Short mmCIF file of the C-alpha atoms (twelve columns), coordinates in Angstrom:
data_MODEL
# 
_entry.id   MODEL 
# 
loop_
_atom_site.group_PDB 
_atom_site.id 
_atom_site.type_symbol 
_atom_site.label_atom_id 
_atom_site.label_alt_id 
_atom_site.label_comp_id 
_atom_site.label_asym_id 
_atom_site.label_seq_id 
_atom_site.Cartn_x 
_atom_site.Cartn_y 
_atom_site.Cartn_z 
_atom_site.pdbx_PDB_model_num 
ATOM 1   C CA . MET A 1   -2.101  -6.263  -19.915 1 
ATOM 2   C CA . GLU A 2   -1.647  -8.676  -17.045 1 
ATOM 3   C CA . LYS A 3   1.795   -9.597  -15.849 1 
ATOM 4   C CA . GLN A 4   2.340   -11.408 -12.591 1 
ATOM 5   C CA . THR A 5   5.455   -12.550 -10.755 1 
ATOM 6   C CA . LEU A 6   6.289   -12.715 -7.070  1 
ATOM 7   C CA . THR A 7   7.966   -9.306  -7.264  1 
ATOM 8   C CA . GLU A 8   5.772   -7.507  -9.754  1 
ATOM 9   C CA . THR A 9   2.203   -7.441  -10.928 1 
ATOM 10  C CA . SER A 10  0.571   -5.274  -13.555 1 
ATOM 11  C CA . PHE A 11  -3.004  -4.976  -14.686 1 
ATOM 12  C CA . GLN A 12  -5.403  -2.600  -16.353 1 
ATOM 13  C CA . PHE A 13  -7.860  -0.766  -14.123 1 
ATOM 14  C CA . ASN A 14  -11.009 0.897   -15.481 1 
ATOM 15  C CA . GLU A 15  -12.851 3.603   -13.602 1 
ATOM 16  C CA . ASN A 16  -15.379 6.164   -14.777 1 
ATOM 17  C CA . GLY A 17  -14.791 5.242   -18.394 1 
ATOM 18  C CA . LYS A 18  -11.017 5.737   -18.154 1 
ATOM 19  C CA . SER A 19  -8.424  2.987   -18.380 1 
ATOM 20  C CA . TYR A 20  -5.282  2.975   -16.229 1 
ATOM 21  C CA . ASP A 21  -2.244  0.714   -16.294 1 
ATOM 22  C CA . VAL A 22  -1.291  -0.170  -12.720 1 
ATOM 23  C CA . SER A 23  1.946   -1.846  -11.652 1 
ATOM 24  C CA . PHE A 24  3.238   -2.881  -8.257  1 
ATOM 25  C CA . HIS A 25  6.966   -3.533  -7.887  1 
ATOM 26  C CA . ALA A 26  8.469   -5.123  -4.779  1 
ATOM 27  C CA . ASN A 27  11.821  -3.444  -5.485  1 
ATOM 28  C CA . LYS A 28  10.115  -0.043  -5.356  1 
ATOM 29  C CA . GLY A 29  8.307   -0.867  -2.171  1 
ATOM 30  C CA . PHE A 30  7.848   0.443   1.312   1 
ATOM 31  C CA . SER A 31  11.558  0.967   2.011   1 
ATOM 32  C CA . SER A 32  11.628  3.998   -0.297  1 
ATOM 33  C CA . MET A 33  8.900   5.582   1.832   1 
ATOM 34  C CA . ILE A 34  10.909  5.287   5.038   1 
ATOM 35  C CA . THR A 35  13.324  8.004   3.999   1 
ATOM 36  C CA . SER A 36  10.715  10.220  2.347   1 
ATOM 37  C CA . ASN A 37  9.413   13.391  3.890   1 
ATOM 38  C CA . ILE A 38  5.870   13.474  2.621   1 
ATOM 39  C CA . THR A 39  4.833   16.626  4.467   1 
ATOM 40  C CA . SER A 40  6.586   19.571  6.075   1 
ATOM 41  C CA . ASP A 41  5.381   18.308  9.482   1 
ATOM 42  C CA . SER A 42  8.140   16.183  11.036  1 
ATOM 43  C CA . THR A 43  5.711   14.556  13.499  1 
ATOM 44  C CA . VAL A 44  3.497   13.356  10.659  1 
ATOM 45  C CA . ASN A 45  6.513   12.143  8.684   1 
ATOM 46  C CA . LYS A 46  7.736   10.199  11.722  1 
ATOM 47  C CA . LYS A 47  4.344   8.468   12.176  1 
ATOM 48  C CA . ILE A 48  4.281   7.519   8.488   1 
ATOM 49  C CA . GLN A 49  7.845   6.218   8.607   1 
ATOM 50  C CA . GLU A 50  7.106   4.143   11.722  1 
ATOM 51  C CA . ALA A 51  4.069   2.631   10.004  1 
ATOM 52  C CA . PHE A 52  6.084   1.702   6.918   1 
ATOM 53  C CA . VAL A 53  8.823   0.144   9.073   1 
ATOM 54  C CA . ALA A 54  6.187   -1.958  10.849  1 
ATOM 55  C CA . LEU A 55  4.654   -2.987  7.506   1 
ATOM 56  C CA . MET A 56  7.938   -3.856  5.749   1 
ATOM 57  C CA . PRO A 57  8.161   -7.482  6.980   1 
ATOM 58  C CA . TYR A 58  4.812   -8.130  5.277   1 
ATOM 59  C CA . GLU A 59  5.573   -6.415  1.970   1 
ATOM 60  C CA . SER A 60  6.353   -9.632  0.087   1 
ATOM 61  C CA . ARG A 61  3.071   -11.164 1.320   1 
ATOM 62  C CA . ILE A 62  1.163   -8.096  0.114   1 
ATOM 63  C CA . ILE A 63  2.855   -8.176  -3.306  1 
ATOM 64  C CA . GLU A 64  2.245   -11.927 -3.584  1 
ATOM 65  C CA . TRP A 65  -1.439  -11.485 -2.722  1 
ATOM 66  C CA . ILE A 66  -1.799  -8.614  -5.216  1 
ATOM 67  C CA . SER A 67  -0.127  -10.697 -7.919  1 
ATOM 68  C CA . ARG A 68  -2.621  -13.559 -7.530  1 
ATOM 69  C CA . SER A 69  -5.304  -11.705 -9.492  1 
ATOM 70  C CA . ALA A 70  -6.211  -8.407  -11.058 1 
ATOM 71  C CA . ASP A 71  -9.171  -8.282  -8.662  1 
ATOM 72  C CA . ASN A 72  -6.784  -8.316  -5.704  1 
ATOM 73  C CA . GLY A 73  -4.785  -5.508  -7.288  1 
ATOM 74  C CA . GLN A 74  -7.917  -3.498  -7.934  1 
ATOM 75  C CA . GLN A 75  -9.040  -3.972  -4.323  1 
ATOM 76  C CA . TYR A 76  -5.641  -2.735  -3.155  1 
ATOM 77  C CA . VAL A 77  -5.795  0.314   -5.419  1 
ATOM 78  C CA . GLU A 78  -9.299  1.192   -4.224  1 
ATOM 79  C CA . ASN A 79  -8.724  0.674   -0.496  1 
ATOM 80  C CA . PRO A 80  -5.302  -0.640  0.593   1 
ATOM 81  C CA . MET A 81  -6.215  -0.896  4.281   1 
ATOM 82  C CA . LYS A 82  -9.369  -2.908  3.684   1 
ATOM 83  C CA . ALA A 83  -7.569  -5.074  1.119   1 
ATOM 84  C CA . MET A 84  -4.762  -5.901  3.568   1 
ATOM 85  C CA . GLN A 85  -7.280  -6.837  6.240   1 
ATOM 86  C CA . ASP A 86  -9.507  -8.868  3.919   1 
ATOM 87  C CA . ALA A 87  -6.533  -10.653 2.333   1 
ATOM 88  C CA . ASN A 88  -5.862  -12.460 5.616   1 
ATOM 89  C CA . ILE A 89  -2.129  -12.707 4.911   1 
ATOM 90  C CA . GLY A 90  -0.902  -12.607 8.473   1 
ATOM 91  C CA . ILE A 91  -0.436  -8.894  9.081   1 
ATOM 92  C CA . PRO A 92  -1.037  -8.395  12.809  1 
ATOM 93  C CA . GLN A 93  -3.955  -6.169  13.745  1 
ATOM 94  C CA . ASP A 94  -1.680  -3.788  15.669  1 
ATOM 95  C CA . VAL A 95  0.378   -3.179  12.503  1 
ATOM 96  C CA . ILE A 96  -2.768  -2.577  10.450  1 
ATOM 97  C CA . GLN A 97  -3.999  -0.186  13.144  1 
ATOM 98  C CA . MET A 98  -0.676  1.685   13.112  1 
ATOM 99  C CA . VAL A 99  -0.876  2.087   9.325   1 
ATOM 100 C CA . LYS A 100 -4.515  3.241   9.556   1 
ATOM 101 C CA . GLU A 101 -3.605  5.875   12.138  1 
ATOM 102 C CA . ALA A 102 -0.679  7.113   10.045  1 
ATOM 103 C CA . SER A 103 -2.944  7.273   6.983   1 
ATOM 104 C CA . ASP A 104 -5.582  9.224   8.884   1 
ATOM 105 C CA . ILE A 105 -2.975  11.689  10.180  1 
ATOM 106 C CA . LEU A 106 -1.578  12.130  6.680   1 
ATOM 107 C CA . LEU A 107 -5.020  12.739  5.157   1 
ATOM 108 C CA . THR A 108 -5.869  15.272  7.860   1 
ATOM 109 C CA . THR A 109 -2.551  17.061  7.300   1 
ATOM 110 C CA . LEU A 110 -2.930  17.144  3.514   1 
ATOM 111 C CA . LYS A 111 -6.465  18.556  3.764   1 
ATOM 112 C CA . LYS A 112 -5.226  21.602  5.686   1 
# 
């Protein structure tokens, strides 16, 4: 199952003997995360929202890169930060750093 357009890509992902259907949709992208409260900690939510706002101008580039191949999609599923850096699609390092910091804060908060 591989379907690729500039706004959507789908592929099958296999891990540990299980098969998963994965889809990325540009119309269900980062903007929906801006208004979400992921945790009960407003400071964490604000950091996450700021990171998504900074990343939004690059969303179409990310979706386009993912849609180029199932391997790109799999890399993004496995490690989105590394995939965005390795893709070399013009996301400034300060934006990637902001997203990394927000991700780290979120992971720390969710582990509590």
